[in-house]
NUNU-960578 format. One line per 2 residues: number of its first residue (from 1); their letters; for each residue x, y, z of N, C-alpha, C. Coordinates in nm, 3 decimals. Atoms other than C-alpha are relative to their C-alpha. Layout:
! residues N
NUM	a	X Y Z X Y Z X Y Z ~ ...
END
This chain:
! residues 126
1	xx	-0.125 -0.031 0.066 6.704 6.310 6.306 0.049 0.140 0.042 ~ -0.057 -0.131 -0.034 6.938 6.594 6.400 0.012 0.081 -0.128
3	xx	-0.002 -0.083 0.121 6.908 6.883 6.156 0.103 0.112 0.005 ~ -0.102 -0.105 -0.009 7.161 7.137 6.289 0.061 0.000 0.139
5	xx	-0.059 -0.024 -0.131 7.395 7.227 6.573 -0.067 0.126 0.053 ~ 0.075 -0.113 -0.052 7.181 7.454 6.788 0.081 0.087 0.093
7	xx	-0.078 -0.074 -0.098 7.400 7.554 7.081 0.122 -0.082 0.039 ~ -0.122 0.061 -0.051 7.749 7.482 7.206 0.016 0.048 0.142
9	xx	-0.017 -0.036 -0.140 7.797 7.474 7.581 0.149 0.021 0.028 ~ -0.138 -0.032 -0.034 8.119 7.645 7.688 0.005 0.029 0.149
11	xx	-0.006 -0.012 -0.145 8.206 7.605 8.056 0.120 0.087 0.036 ~ -0.105 -0.099 -0.027 8.404 7.905 8.183 0.007 0.030 0.148
13	xx	-0.021 -0.036 -0.139 8.547 8.020 8.514 -0.061 0.135 0.035 ~ 0.051 -0.135 -0.024 8.431 8.381 8.475 -0.089 0.039 -0.118
15	xx	0.094 -0.027 0.108 8.118 8.441 8.269 0.010 0.144 -0.051 ~ -0.009 -0.140 0.041 8.156 8.821 8.265 0.121 0.023 -0.089
17	xx	-0.122 -0.017 0.078 8.514 8.809 8.140 -0.009 -0.074 -0.134 ~ 0.017 0.076 0.125 8.429 8.540 7.884 -0.091 0.075 -0.095
19	xx	0.091 -0.077 0.084 8.139 8.748 7.756 0.070 0.121 -0.061 ~ -0.076 -0.115 0.050 8.364 9.054 7.726 0.096 -0.042 -0.111
21	xx	-0.093 0.048 0.102 8.623 8.852 7.534 -0.073 -0.022 -0.131 ~ 0.072 0.036 0.122 8.370 8.717 7.283 -0.064 0.120 -0.067
23	xx	0.066 -0.115 0.061 8.191 9.048 7.232 0.100 0.109 -0.040 ~ -0.091 -0.111 0.027 8.474 9.302 7.254 0.116 -0.037 -0.091
25	xx	-0.117 0.038 0.080 8.755 9.105 7.092 -0.034 -0.079 -0.125 ~ 0.034 0.084 0.114 8.586 8.857 6.860 -0.117 0.058 -0.080
27	xx	0.108 -0.066 0.071 8.284 9.069 6.771 -0.134 -0.071 0.006 ~ 0.127 0.069 -0.015 8.006 8.835 6.886 -0.103 0.093 0.064
29	xx	0.111 -0.074 -0.058 7.667 8.960 7.006 -0.060 -0.082 0.113 ~ 0.073 0.069 -0.106 7.496 8.876 7.333 -0.145 -0.010 -0.044
31	xx	0.139 0.022 0.040 7.163 8.721 7.237 -0.093 0.005 0.121 ~ 0.082 -0.002 -0.122 7.036 8.673 7.592 0.087 -0.028 0.121
33	xx	-0.060 0.032 -0.130 7.136 8.660 7.957 -0.115 -0.051 0.085 ~ 0.107 0.063 -0.075 6.932 8.428 8.177 0.047 -0.039 0.139
35	xx	-0.026 0.041 -0.137 6.911 8.352 8.547 -0.126 -0.069 0.049 ~ 0.119 0.074 -0.043 6.680 8.086 8.686 -0.045 0.036 0.142
37	xx	0.039 -0.042 -0.134 6.665 8.260 9.024 0.052 -0.090 0.111 ~ -0.054 0.093 -0.099 6.840 7.970 9.197 0.152 -0.015 -0.016
39	xx	-0.144 0.000 0.016 7.200 8.059 9.112 0.051 -0.046 -0.135 ~ -0.039 0.047 0.134 7.202 7.915 8.759 -0.015 0.116 -0.098
41	xx	0.000 -0.111 0.094 7.299 8.187 8.511 0.072 -0.043 -0.126 ~ -0.068 0.030 0.125 7.391 8.158 8.145 -0.014 0.117 -0.096
43	xx	-0.005 -0.108 0.100 7.483 8.396 7.863 0.008 -0.065 -0.137 ~ 0.001 0.053 0.137 7.399 8.317 7.501 0.061 0.103 -0.093
45	xx	-0.070 -0.088 0.094 7.631 8.465 7.238 0.005 -0.066 -0.137 ~ -0.010 0.052 0.137 7.663 8.428 6.861 0.069 0.105 -0.087
47	xx	-0.065 -0.096 0.090 7.847 8.586 6.567 -0.096 0.112 -0.045 ~ 0.102 -0.097 0.039 7.521 8.761 6.462 -0.133 -0.041 0.063
49	xx	0.132 0.034 -0.053 7.161 8.777 6.581 -0.069 -0.105 -0.085 ~ 0.063 0.094 0.091 7.068 8.568 6.277 0.069 -0.136 -0.005
51	xx	-0.077 0.126 0.004 7.322 8.289 6.341 -0.087 -0.118 0.039 ~ 0.077 0.120 -0.029 7.180 7.939 6.344 0.053 -0.075 0.122
53	xx	-0.061 0.067 -0.115 7.418 7.823 6.617 0.051 0.106 0.096 ~ -0.049 -0.094 -0.100 7.501 7.999 6.943 0.086 -0.074 0.102
55	xx	-0.082 0.054 -0.109 7.741 7.949 7.232 -0.064 0.044 0.131 ~ 0.052 -0.030 -0.133 7.612 7.929 7.589 0.118 -0.002 0.096
57	xx	-0.107 -0.009 -0.100 7.860 8.049 7.852 -0.058 -0.040 0.135 ~ 0.047 0.052 -0.128 7.802 7.843 8.168 0.109 0.016 0.106
59	xx	-0.092 -0.006 -0.112 7.963 7.878 8.510 0.054 -0.141 0.028 ~ -0.062 0.133 -0.012 8.208 7.586 8.522 -0.012 -0.057 0.142
61	xx	0.004 0.048 -0.139 8.218 7.563 8.904 -0.140 -0.048 0.038 ~ 0.138 0.037 -0.032 7.839 7.553 8.938 -0.041 -0.129 -0.071
63	xx	0.036 0.120 0.076 7.794 7.293 8.663 0.072 -0.122 0.059 ~ -0.076 0.111 -0.060 8.068 7.076 8.822 -0.067 -0.050 0.128
65	xx	0.069 0.040 -0.122 7.875 7.078 9.151 -0.131 -0.071 -0.032 ~ 0.129 0.057 0.036 7.544 7.000 8.981 0.012 -0.136 -0.068
67	xx	-0.019 0.124 0.076 7.677 6.727 8.750 0.147 -0.037 -0.002 ~ -0.142 0.031 -0.011 8.018 6.602 8.868 0.052 -0.098 -0.104
69	xx	-0.044 0.097 0.100 8.024 6.332 8.599 0.032 0.064 -0.136 ~ -0.022 -0.065 0.129 8.039 6.586 8.314 0.147 0.034 -0.023
71	xx	-0.131 -0.048 0.039 8.364 6.651 8.129 -0.017 0.146 -0.037 ~ 0.018 -0.143 0.021 8.387 7.030 8.148 0.115 0.063 -0.076
73	xx	-0.108 -0.053 0.083 8.691 7.064 7.924 -0.058 0.077 -0.118 ~ 0.045 -0.081 0.113 8.670 7.303 7.633 -0.029 -0.087 -0.120
75	xx	0.025 0.073 0.124 8.500 7.163 7.329 0.092 0.052 -0.109 ~ -0.082 -0.044 0.112 8.699 7.179 7.009 -0.092 0.073 -0.099
77	xx	0.087 -0.082 0.084 8.531 7.464 6.824 0.073 0.043 -0.126 ~ -0.054 -0.047 0.127 8.593 7.539 6.457 -0.099 0.100 -0.057
79	xx	0.082 -0.105 0.059 8.457 7.867 6.327 0.036 0.014 -0.147 ~ -0.024 -0.027 0.141 8.423 7.958 5.959 -0.003 0.150 -0.023
81	xx	0.000 -0.141 0.039 8.501 8.296 5.801 0.029 0.012 -0.148 ~ -0.032 -0.034 0.140 8.513 8.449 5.455 0.115 0.099 -0.006
83	xx	-0.104 -0.104 -0.006 8.771 8.704 5.572 0.108 -0.039 0.102 ~ -0.098 0.055 -0.094 9.048 8.504 5.739 0.109 0.102 0.034
85	xx	-0.110 -0.094 -0.026 9.324 8.763 5.699 -0.045 0.121 0.082 ~ 0.054 -0.113 -0.074 9.106 9.047 5.826 -0.027 -0.038 0.145
87	xx	0.027 0.047 -0.135 8.993 8.845 6.129 0.131 -0.020 0.076 ~ -0.131 0.025 -0.062 9.352 8.739 6.201 0.062 0.132 0.048
89	xx	-0.056 -0.132 -0.034 9.471 9.104 6.195 -0.078 0.065 0.112 ~ 0.087 -0.059 -0.101 9.175 9.217 6.402 0.030 -0.059 0.138
91	xx	-0.031 0.065 -0.128 9.249 8.961 6.676 0.138 0.040 0.050 ~ -0.135 -0.045 -0.040 9.619 9.053 6.675 -0.003 0.142 0.055
93	xx	0.012 -0.139 -0.045 9.529 9.422 6.708 -0.060 0.010 0.140 ~ 0.065 0.000 -0.131 9.324 9.334 7.018 0.076 -0.085 0.101
95	xx	-0.089 0.075 -0.089 9.615 9.142 7.175 -0.051 -0.138 0.036 ~ 0.043 0.138 -0.018 9.451 8.802 7.136 0.114 -0.091 -0.045
97	xx	-0.102 0.096 0.040 9.694 8.509 7.125 -0.048 -0.078 -0.121 ~ 0.036 0.071 0.122 9.685 8.368 6.772 0.118 -0.084 -0.047
99	xx	-0.103 0.084 0.059 9.875 8.087 6.602 0.025 0.043 -0.144 ~ -0.030 -0.030 0.141 10.023 8.094 6.254 -0.113 -0.048 -0.089
101	xx	0.096 0.046 0.101 9.797 8.070 5.952 0.063 -0.118 -0.073 ~ -0.050 0.124 0.060 9.837 7.718 5.814 -0.092 -0.037 -0.117
103	xx	0.079 0.045 0.114 9.726 7.592 5.475 -0.019 -0.150 0.009 ~ 0.036 0.140 -0.008 9.545 7.260 5.500 -0.071 -0.038 -0.130
105	xx	0.073 0.038 0.121 9.382 7.056 5.221 -0.141 0.059 -0.005 ~ 0.136 -0.054 -0.005 9.045 7.191 5.339 -0.007 0.152 0.000
107	xx	-0.004 -0.147 0.000 9.157 7.557 5.350 0.100 0.053 0.100 ~ -0.091 -0.063 -0.095 9.358 7.805 5.552 -0.066 0.007 0.137
109	xx	0.049 0.012 -0.138 9.325 7.779 5.931 0.098 0.069 0.094 ~ -0.086 -0.041 -0.111 9.456 7.944 6.246 -0.074 -0.024 0.131
111	xx	0.053 0.017 -0.134 9.406 7.891 6.619 0.008 0.133 0.074 ~ -0.012 -0.115 -0.091 9.339 8.156 6.881 -0.044 -0.045 0.138
113	xx	0.032 0.034 -0.138 9.305 8.153 7.259 -0.093 0.105 0.058 ~ 0.086 -0.096 -0.069 9.029 8.308 7.466 0.070 0.046 0.127
115	xx	-0.060 -0.056 -0.120 9.089 8.489 7.796 0.032 -0.103 0.107 ~ -0.031 0.106 -0.095 9.102 8.155 7.984 0.095 -0.103 -0.061
117	xx	-0.098 0.082 0.072 9.358 8.006 7.739 -0.059 -0.127 -0.058 ~ 0.061 0.107 0.077 9.110 7.777 7.567 0.029 0.028 -0.146
119	xx	-0.034 -0.020 0.140 9.219 7.725 7.209 -0.114 -0.040 -0.092 ~ 0.106 0.018 0.097 8.974 7.753 6.922 0.060 0.019 -0.138
121	xx	-0.055 -0.008 0.136 9.016 7.741 6.545 -0.095 0.075 -0.092 ~ 0.077 -0.068 0.103 8.901 7.943 6.245 0.048 -0.051 -0.135
123	xx	-0.034 0.045 0.135 8.888 7.811 5.887 -0.064 0.092 -0.102 ~ 0.050 -0.083 0.109 8.850 8.013 5.572 -0.095 -0.080 -0.086
125	xx	0.102 0.063 0.088 8.534 7.922 5.378 -0.038 0.101 -0.104 ~ 0.035 -0.093 0.108 8.491 8.084 5.040 -0.109 -0.056 -0.085
END
């Protein structure tokens, strides 16, 4: 039985720029950087060192060559926050593209784009 979401694979064109976006603009932490010595490199990031789920930034071009059958489109990621308004303002201050805050039956939500124009969502959880 599956007990939790462990890692989310995010396939990016530029791992360094993606890592900078997530750490400098969104406030994530780099948990590890790995290289298998054969050209395969990945960066593990998460909101905190204690987070139960992390994101792995993979080189999209390399993965496409290794496994051409994979769909390397951006997964639909939904993050949770207790401070939606503060996060929204913080991202705006850092010139991140953000959508309007929308009230849904499940809570308030907004979208934002990373440096490669992948859209992600944040929902307020109180």
